[in-house]
N, C-alpha and C positions, 0 to 999 in steps of 0.2 A: 799588320797595316800592310807592310811592303811588300810581304810574301805574298799575302792576298792577291794584292794592287798585281805585280809582278806575273803570277800565273795566267790571269786574264790576257796578258797581251799574246796576239801572235808570232810577230817574231821575237824569238827566243834566242835566235842564236847571239844576236847583237846585244843582249839584252845583261845586268852586271848581275840580276838575283840569276842567269843560266849559266853566267860565268863560275861562280860563285857553287853550282851545285855539278859542274862539272869538275873543277876542281876538288871539290869532296868525292867526289868518286873516286876520280882519280889515284886518293890519298888512299882512299879505300880499297880501292881493287891494289897497290904496290903492298899493302900488308899481308894482302890473302897469300896463305903458303902457296898456290899456285895458280892457275884459273882454273875454277874448279866448271864443270855444269849440272844441273840436276840431275844427269843419268845416276840410275841405281845400279850399282853394283852388283851383280848376283854372287854367290857363294863362290863361287872358284876366283871373282874377284878380291874380294876380301881377305880368302887365305892366300893369296898371291905376294902381301905387302899393304903397307899402308900410304901409298904414294895415291892411293883418289883421295885419301881422309888421312893426309899429314897434318901436324897439329899448327899453330901458330908459333914462330918466332919467339924467343922469350923476352928479347927486350921491344915486341910487337904488341904485347900485350896489355898494355898502360894506354898504349896512343888505341887499340884498338878499342879500347874501354871506354876514352873521351869519344873517338866515330860514335860510338854506339849511343852514347848518352847526349851526342848532340841534337843526332839525327831526331830523339826521340822529344828534345825539346822543340826543332822543327817543326814536325809533326803533330805534335800532340797541344803543343802550347801556338807553333805561330799558322800553324793549317797547313804543311806543306803536302802536299800529295805525291807519295815518289810515282816513278816512273817504272816501265816493265825493267827496265832493266837494273834503276836502282835499287828494286823488289830484290831482284836474281841476287844483285853483288850481296845484298843488309844480309839475306837471306845464308850466303855461301858465308859470310863473313859467320853471323851466328850460329852458325852449327857447326863450326871448327870445334878444334880439339884443342886449349891451352896447354903449357907444362902446367907441374902440381905444385905451384906455387901458391903463395898468397894473393897473391894479383891476377892470379888463372883462377884461384874459389870466386874470386869478385868477378872477374867477366863471367865466367860462366852465370853466375845468378842474374848480372844484368842482359845476360843473352835473353836469358829465359823469360824477365819480368816484360821485355821489349817482345816477347812472341805474346803473349797475354796480354799487353796494352794493344800491339797492331794482328792481331789473329789474322788480317786482309794479307798481308805477307806471305803466305800458304795462299793460294789458289789453285794450283792443279795436284791432283791426285799423287804427280810422282815428289811433288812438295810436301805432300803429306806425310807419303810415306818416309822420306827423308825425314823429316819433322823427326816423328815416330822410334824411327832409329837412333836419333841422337839423345834423345830421354831416352831408352835406353839403354843406351850408355852412357847418362848420366846416373845410372840408377846403380851399375855394375863399376862403375869407377869411384863413388863417391870417398868408399870409406879407402879408398887408394889416394884422392886428393887427401882424406883430411891429415892421413898420419903422414905425410911426406911432405903437407904443404905447413904442418903443425900450426893448423887455427883448430879453435875448441868448432865453430861455427860455420860447418862449411853446406854446398846448394843443396845436402842430401837432404837437411830439414826441412829445408826449404819447398823443397818436390813434394817429399811426407805430408806435408801442412795445406799445401795446395790441395792433394789430392784429398785432402779431408774435409777441406772445406768444400769443394765441390762434391762430395758424397752426404752432407748434411745441407747443400746449395745452398752455403753462406757466401752468396756471388760478389757482396757488398766486402766480409772480410777479405777476398781477393783481391778486389782496387784498390785496399788500404794497404795489403802487401805489397803489392805492385809500384806505387805511390812512394811507400817508406823505402823501400830499395831502392827507386831511378832515384829518389831526392827529388821528385817536382812533379808536383800537384796536377795530373793528366786525367781530362774530361772522356770514362769511361764506361760505356753502356753494358748494365748487364746483361743484354740479350744477346755481345757480340762475342760473348764466351761459352755460348750454346754448343760452338764446336769442339773446342777444346774441351769442354766438359763430356762431350760423347768418347771424346779419345783418351782422357783418362779414365774414367770410371766405367769405361768397357774393354777398354787396349791393353789401356799398362797398368793404371792400380786400380782394381778392382777392392773394393772393402776386405776381403780374403787376405786379399794381400800386402793390406798397408796393415793391418796388423798382424802379421807373419812378422814383415820388416821392420814394424815397427820395435818391436823386443828383442830384433836384432841387434838396435840398432846404437854402439857405444853410449853409456854413460858422459856427461862433462867432467872432465877433471877440477875440481874447485870451484866449483857451480858458486859464484858471486853476484853480484848486481854489477859490479865492475867490468862481468863479460856479456856483451852486447848481440843484436842481432837473434836469429832465428833458430833456434835449438831445439836440441831433441824433446826436452821438457814440454816446449808448444806442442808438441805434435800428439804427445801421450794427451796431453793433458784434453787435448780436444777429443783426441778419440774414446778418454773414460765419461767425457761428456756426453756423448753419443750411444755412447753403451756397445764400441764396437768391440769388443775384448770380450766382455761377455755372450755376445750370439754368436759370436766364431770360438768360442769357447779357448782360448787361449791365456793364460796365466799371465799379470804382468806383475804379481807381487817382488818378486824376482829383483825384478829393473826398476821400479820406484825404489824394494830399501838399497841398491846398490846407489841410488844419485841419492838419498837420503845421507848416506854417511861419503858423499862425494860433496860436501856442503864447506863451504868458508864465509865469513862476513868481507863485504855489509851484506846479507840474505836476498835472494831475487825474492820480486816479488812476485813470480809465480810458484813461490814451490807452498804457501800454505793453501793457495786454489787446490790446486794438485793433491794436494791430501784431504782436502774438503772434496774433491770430487772422487778420491779412490775411497775416502770410509763411504759412502754416499752408493758405491758402487758393490760393497761387500753387503751391505745392509737392505737394498731395498735391491728384488730383480728388476732383469730388463722386461720382463712382461710376466703378467699373471700367470700368463699358461703354461709360463716354465719358472715353478720359484726359484730352482737350483741354479738358476743361471748368475750367479754372483761370483766376484771374484774372494779370491782365499786373504784372509787378514794376514798379520806380518807374526811370526809363531813367538812366541816366550822364548823360546832359546837366543832366537837372531836379537831382540830389544834387548837379554841381559847380556850380549856381547858387545852393547855399544855401551852400558853403564860401567864395565869393569872395571873402567880409568875410570870411575867420574868420582870428584869429591877427593883425589888423594888419595884415594885407597885398592888403584887397580895397575897393572900393567903399564907400564909402558914404550913407546916405537923404539927403536934403533936408533933412530933421527934423536934420540932425547925428549920425547913429546908424544904427548898421548894419543891413541889408536885411535881413535877418534874425536871429533872436535867438539868445543863447544856449542856450534852452531847444529852441530849430529844428533847430539841426545836432547839439544830442545827442542828440536823438529820432532823426534821421536817419542818425545814427552808430552807433546801438541797431540801427536796423532795419536796416544794413549788416551787424554785424557778427553778429548772429544769423540773421539769412537763410543768411548763407554756412558758418553751426555747423549749421543745419536742412538743410542741402543736404548737406551731407557725412554727416549723419546716417540721411539718407534716401538715401541712394544703390541700396541694397539693392534696394527697393520703386519706386523711379524706373527702374531695369535692366530688372523684369520688366514693369515697362510701356512696354519702348522709350521710355522719353521722358529729355531730358537738359535740364533748363531752365538759363538762362547762369550764369556766375559772373560777377559782376562782377569786372574787368580788374582787373592789379596795377596800373596807370598811373595807374586813378582813385581807388586805395588811395592810393599814391603820392603824392596832391593833398589829403589829408586830414590835415588835424595831428590827431591819436589823442589825441598823449602829452597837448598844449596842452587840449584839451575838458577831458578826463578829470582833468588839473590843477584846471581851472576848475571840476569836479562836483564833486571835491574839498572845495574852500574854500564850497561851498555844498550841503552835501547836506543841512539840512531845507528847501531848498527846493526840493531834487530827490526825497525822497524813497526808494523803492529805487533810482532808477536807477543812481547811481555802484556798488553794490554790483552790480550787474546785467553793470554793463559792465567791473567789475575779473573776473568771472568771465570772463567773454568774451574778455577780454584775456590770460589768463592758460592758456587753453585756445590761444587763437589766434596768438596775438601774445606770447610768454613773454618775448624779448629785451624789452619795453616795461616790464615787472615783474618787473627785478631788484631785489636784496635793496639793494644797494650805490646802486641809484639812490633810490628813497624814503630812505634815510638821507643822502644826499646833496638830496635835497628841503628835510628838513628842516634842514639845516643854509644853503640858500636862503630859507627862509621862515620861519626864528625868530625870536624876538625881537630878536638881536645882530643882523641884516642888517635887520630892522624899523626898529631906529634908529638906523646907520647912512644908511639913505635919510631919515629924517628929516631928518639935520642936516642934504643935503642946501638950498643955498638956490635957492627958486624961479627967481630969477633966475641961476642959473650958464652960465659957457659949455659951450653943449651941442658939438657937434664932428661933424661930416657922417662920412659912407662915405670920399669923397675924400680929407679927412683923413689917418685912417686906413691907408687906401691909402696915400697918401703918405709918412707917417713909417714903414711899415715895407719902403718902396721905399730910401728911401735908410741903411737901416742899412748901418753901426754907428755912423754919425755923428749921425745921431736919436736916440736910444737914450733919453734926459735927455725928447724930446718924448713920442714914444711911451710912455716910463713912463708921463707924466700921461694919455698918453689912456687908457691901460689904467686905469688906478687907477679915473677920471671914472667908464668902463663898470663896475667893480667896485658902482658904486653904484646901475646902474640893475637894473631887476625882469627877468629871466630875458624876461618879455614882452617889453620893452621891447628886449633887443639884439638883438632877429631881425634887422633890419635890417641890421646890423653882421655877422649871420654869415657873408658871401659875402666880405665885404675880411677876416674875422679869417682864415677857412679856408684860403684862397689863398694869403694871404702865412704860411704854415707852413712852408715848404720852408727860409725867409730867414731862419730862426730856428736852423740850422742851421750853420752857420756858427762857427767859435773864438770869435772877442770878443765875442758875445751876451749880456747878464749873463745871470746866475742866474733875476733879479727878474724879467725881461720875461717868461721860460718860463714861471715860475711863476705871474703872473699869468693870462697865457696860456689856464695848465691851469686855472684858477678859473673865467676866462668859459666856454670851455667845455663845463665839467659843469654851469656855471649852465643855457646854451643847450640841453644835452641832457635837462634837466628837461621844456623846451617843445616842442622839435621833434629828436628823436633822430633820427632815416630819414632827414631829408635833411640832419641834420651831418655823419651816418658816412659817406654816400655825398661830399659837399665834402669831406668828411678826406683821408679813402682820395685821393680820384686829384689833391691839394694833395699828399700825402706820397709819389706815384709816383715813381719814378727819375728822372737828366735825361733819362735815353734816351725813356722810355714819353714823359715830357711834348710832348718833342721832336717823337714819333710823332701826337702829342695824342688818345692813346688814352684814354677816359673810357667810364666803370664806371658800371654802374645799378647798382638796388636789387636787382634782377633775379640777375644776373651774381654782386653779393657774396653771396647766400641759396643758390644752385647751389652755388658755388666760395665759402669763408668764407676761405680760405687765400691769399686774394687779397690781405687787409688785409695781408698780413705779408711783401709782395713789395711793401716800399716800399724808401725811399731809408737805406742800410747806416748813415748817420749817426744815425738815429734810434733805433739797438741801444743805441747809447749817450749819450743824451741823457735819463733820465727822464722831464720832463714831459713830452716825446712821447711816449715809451714806457709811460707809464701812460694815453695815450688810446688808443694802440692797442690795449693791450690790453682795455680796456674796450670796443673797439669789436668784437677779436676773441671775447670771450665771449659777445658780444652776439647777432653771426653764427652763431654756433658753433650760440646755443640758435634763431634766426632756420631757420637750414637743418634742423634738425631736424624744427622744424613744418612750414614747405615741402615734405620728401618725406612727411612725414603725408598734409597732406590732397593731396597729387598723390596719393599712392597709392590714397585712398580715392575720389576724384575717377576714376580710373580701372582701378580694379579689377575694380568690379563689372560696369562696360559692356564691358570688356575679355574678362572672361569673359565677359559672356552673349553677345558677336558670336560670338568663340569655340563655344560650345558652339551656336549656330543652324549655323555654317557647317560644324562636323563632324559633325553629324545625318547619321547614314546612311554615314555613313564609318569604317569599321571598322581600329584599329590607332591613334587617334587623340586621346588621352585630355586631357582638359581639364588646364591646370598649376594643381597644386593652390596654390591661396593661401600656403602657410607660406614656396613658395620666394620668393616678392616678398615679404614680410615679414623672411625671413632677408635677401635681398639688402639689404633697405634699412638693416638692423643693420648688417650686414658692411662697407658705407659709409661708416656715421656714426662705429663705430668706426674705421674708417681713417682718414676725419675727422680726428677727435681723438686718435689718435695719433699722425698725422701733424704737427697742430699744439704736440702737446707736445715733440717728437723736437726739433723746428727752434727753441722756443721753448727746453729745453734746449741744444742747440748754440749758443745767444744768449748761455749763460752762459758756455762756455769765455771765455778770455783769447785774446785775439789774440798774432803773437807782436811787437808794439810793446808790447804788455801784459805779456807773460814778459820781455821782456829789461827790465822798472820793477820786475818782480817779483812780477805779479799773480797771485795763485792761489785755486784756488777753495777751500784747506781751512781758510784764516786764519777764516772765519765760523763753521766748529767748533770751530777753538781757540778764536775768543771766546766760545764755550759754556762748551768744558768746562776750562779754562784753557791753561795753556803745556804740549805738551809736551815730556816727558823724550829730552832729547837732541837736541832742534831750537830753533833759536834763529829768535826776530822777528823779520820780513821786512817791509817797508812795501813798498807795490803801491798807485800810480796809475791811473786813465785818461788816457785819451792826454787828455779833454775838462775833467781836475778842473780849479778854477782856484786862482787863484793861494794866497786866503787860506787856500784847506783844503790847499795841500803843504806849509804848516809847520804847519800840524796834524795830520799822519798821521807819527804818529811809528812805528805800528807796525801791522800787520795791514791799512793800505788801508782802513779798514772809513766810511773818506766818500767813496771814490770814486766817480766813475759807476758801475764797474760792478760793484762792490759794489752800488749803489740800484737799477741793475736787475736783480741778481740775487733781489731781496729781495722787488721787484714781480711777479716771471715767479712766486716760489715761493706768493706770494700765490696769484696766478690758478691754480695748480697743484695749492695745499693745496682750494680750492675745488672744483677739476676732482672732484680723488678722491673727495671728499663727497660732490658730485652723482651722481656713479655708478665706487662702486668697480672698478667692472671696466674702467674706463681706465688703474690704476692697474695692474690684472694683468698688460692688454695691453702696455702702455708696458715692465713689466719684465720679458717675458717676451720682449719684443723686443730690449731691455739697450740703454745707452747707454754711453758712455766712464766705464772707471771714475776719472775723473778729477773725474764730477762729483759720486761717493755721499757723500763730505762735505759738499760744498753740499746735496744733497738730501735726505740723513737728516736735516741740521738745521737747515733752514730749510723744508722741509715737515713740522708736528707730524703730518698725517693719513697720513704712508707709515706707521706702524707696523702699517698694516691690511696690508704687506708679508708680516708672517707668517704672515697664515693663507697663504699659497698657495707660500711657499718650500720646503715637502716636497717640492710639485708640478715648483714650479721642478728641484728635485736630482732628479727621478727622469726629467730630458731626457734622451736620449740623446745631444744637443750637447754638448757637452764645455766649449763656451764659455759657454752658459748654468748649467750646471753651477758653472763658476768663477766669475761673476757674482753666482751666489745664494749660495757661500759669501760673497764679497768683499761683498755687501749685506749679510749676515749680522752681521758680526763690527763693521760700523759699527751696527747698529739692537743688538746686544745693546748697546756703550758709552751707544750711546743713551738707550737702554730696556730697563733690565735688571732685566726683567721673569719670572715664572716660567716664561711661553708661550715668553721669549727660550730661556728654558733648556734645552726641553726642545729646541726645537732645533735649539739650538745640539750637545745632544750626537747629534742625527741624524748633523749634517752631519759630526762627527767620525768616525761611523758609515760614514758615506756615503764619507767618502775614505781610511777603511781599507779598504774593502770594493773601491774602487777600484785601491787600490796594490798588489789582488792580481791585476786583470784587464787591466791599462793595459799596451800594450806598452812599451818604452823610451822611443820618441818621445814619446809621448802622456803615458810619467812625468811626463817634463821637464816639458813643457807646462800639463802641468795643476797639478802641483808647485809649483813655482816662485812663478809668481802667489799660490798657495791658503796655503801654509806660515807669510807673516808674519801670516794673519789669526786666526792659533792665539794671536799675542798676545793679540788683544781677548779671546778667548772667555777666557783664565786672568783678565785685568784687570777685567773684568764678572762672572765666578763664578769664585773660586777653588777649589772643588770639584771643577774640572773639570781640573786639574791633572794627575794622575793620568792620566788617559785622555789628552789630549796628549801628555803625558811618554809614554807606551807606545807612541802611534803616530808621536812622534815617532824613537823609537829603533828602531822597526821600518820607517819608512823610510829611514835611514840604514843598517840592516842589510842592508834590501833593494840599496838601489845600493851599499854598499858588494861585498855577491856579485860584482856584475857585473864590478865592475872591480879583483875582491882582485888578478887575475894580470895584473894591469899595472898599478895604483897600491900599492904594499905599503904608502904611510905613511896610508891611509885605515884599514887596523886601529885605529894607536894610537890615531884619530878615533874609532871605533867604540868605545873603550876608554872613553874619556873623555864619551863621551857615557852610556854608562851609569853611570861613575861618578858623571855633576853628575844622574843620573837619583837615584841613592839619596841623596848626600850633597852637594844644593844648598849648603850653607851654609858649607862650607870652599872653595869653588871661589872664593869672595872673601876679600879681606885685606882689612882698615881702611887708609886710607889716608887721617891729617889729620882726620879723624872721620870721613870719609865711606868708604863701602862702593863698591871698584876691581873691575872683572869681573878675572881672571887668565886667560883665555882670549882669545886672538888673534883680531882680525876682519878679515875678507879683505874687501880692494875689488875690483871690478868688474875693474876692473883687471889684475890679479892671476890672476883667475878666468877671465878671457876667453878664454883658448887651452887652457881643460881641456877637461876628458871631459863630457858632461851632466851625469851619474850624480855623480862629484865634486861639480859645480856643488850639485848638490842635498844633497849629503852635508855641505856648508859653508854652505847656503843653512837646514839641520837646525842645525847647530851655535849659525850668528845665532840661529834663532828660540828657540830653549833661552836664549840671553844677555839677548834680550829679553825675556821673559817673566821669568828670575830678574831682573833690571833696572826690570822696572814694580813687582813685587812690595817690590823693597825700596825701590824710590821711595813707592811706597805707606805702605811702615811709619812 
């Protein structure tokens, strides 16, 4: 207000404001190199010497910068209108040339921003030409200033950025840049920048000059968030967004690669947007008219050079550190994953343009330690900002087998407090074992078991990254642990070490383990599987040595790999379908033009085929695992069976004695501790591991459970699956559909499965499905032939006992069905076997008065009806056998009822 009022007075000579302005002008003139005029010297004058263009003295640079900011505040905030003399001297100061020092760089930046903020200071053609020559000097000398002053952010980047903003007409961004550099908010009208825009875009910085100059700008060494100001990366980012490089066919790949290699923590906020813009410029042409106008991607060899020193397996620079920082490796990893994702998302647009950018090979991806790098980023999330979360999103989409929940839980166990304390207790001068010592200890098993145990226990104290050199020795010798005399503790320790390595190098570890566990016949043929082989056919994992199926610690590893490769196969097929579908369809459409009767194959067919393949793959894995749960002939001789797990949950079944069971690999101490049920055998442990995996698979995709149960599996496994897989209760949803199938085998399996489900899950839904099953059995009784009736009712009648035990209200329906079955069968053999008639009478009497069928014997109830053995019924008529089966079912129902009372 003081300045505005003071400028309205006519007697300026005696006012305080005028005196202040006069003093400021004197201070300004005093620091000028000499009294300069706006006369533009000719070429001879320039060659004569720099007398007309002598620079500011170094001691005056800071004061000159302060005066410039003061005049900016007075003119931009207080509203001071400069006189012609003040404007002349300010322009002289602004276009002077300071020494190459950090203060000189700051002065040039302030002068340039003042020119943008107050373009009215340049009013005559001579002044405009002087300004153009000064800007040309800035362009010429900015590289020298940056090297001599030792600063990373010089005025060259600001010039380039302003030029790009002018070319893209982003005047508001220029205003923000000016205010930010001056450190004050000044009201600048975008219309006032029109003259400067013309000068920049037509005389100094044409778009082609901008792009050519930007590529030559040196990258910022050790770029991080700690380096403030306007950097080359800001300029390159704006040029990428405006597609200037592709328009003028200027390659920017090498500059971006060099800048990514010169990064450190904390990560600069402009790096991720720069990578995204670069990927977009590779895949999306600048215009439809010229589809080839795209940037080149980073080559595979350049990517490999970055990861040579990764995860402790590459070269080290002379300074004793890795050649490339973890920041560079993570940024290159983000570039690859994001490039592949965007390539898949753009397949339709690229197919229309008949353009197919090259995807990075699987061999390259196999050499990148993805999990190790992501683990490192997880521990430094504050340093890497949003990079870790962006990598996790890309991994969940493209590499779901690296995002298993159990792996994250295992990582907590490996990197938690307790493992840290154990590592702190490890002495620094402790004995270090080599890979050769570990390999020799494996080869001399079982005599070297104590020494091998000491080595493995020492390795458990190392971090997962330090275990990487031992990975090959641990995996190649895994098959040696399948011998009978190997202690269980060694197997468990190896399992622990494997899970630790799985947190840093899962993909390479899985391939090595699968090859090491092959049967001896394959090992002799030297058949080696690759990562691609295992993703195409995950069931290769289960084609291992048969002894693994009875070695729980190794079976746990096999199941972990199987689950991972099933997920990897889904992602692989999904990517393969998207990569080929649009291009194949486009090429087929072009080839079919003008040819009648050749319609394009619908896309839904390819998707259905892929889903069918995945479903067959998953169901085959489940069926193989269920088959593994069946006891072998040797185990059956030892008394192993699949009902012990069910008995252990429900308690002892009536009328059945407990039997012990042991697997062939059970240890001596376990044999003495297994008096009942075989609950500590290797078979039982393997069954539990398999049931856990099947539970997870059924939760992840309930359609797998439906498909497997529609296919069916041995009835002997039903007690195990119902008791060991908690999610199997979802079968109640589709059992009615299974009962409606025309195949008799599927109907029998549905009723048998339902009988176990009713006992395990006595729910209202189970009751309604059980009523439906009884109704279906009654209906089938009237339509089945004699032979089919025998095949159906002999295995299903005992299931009625479970229905009544779980739901007593079903007793009347079951009893009526049993009597009906008996009557139908008896009518067929009435002429041949008269003794059946008394049986029907007994059944009718038993239905009406079941209490009188038992007599008390020493305080307990005993059935009076005689039970027939299978030998007695072996040669009888099928209908006779059904009748006796009905009688036995009645007896079991009454027995279970009395047992419950």
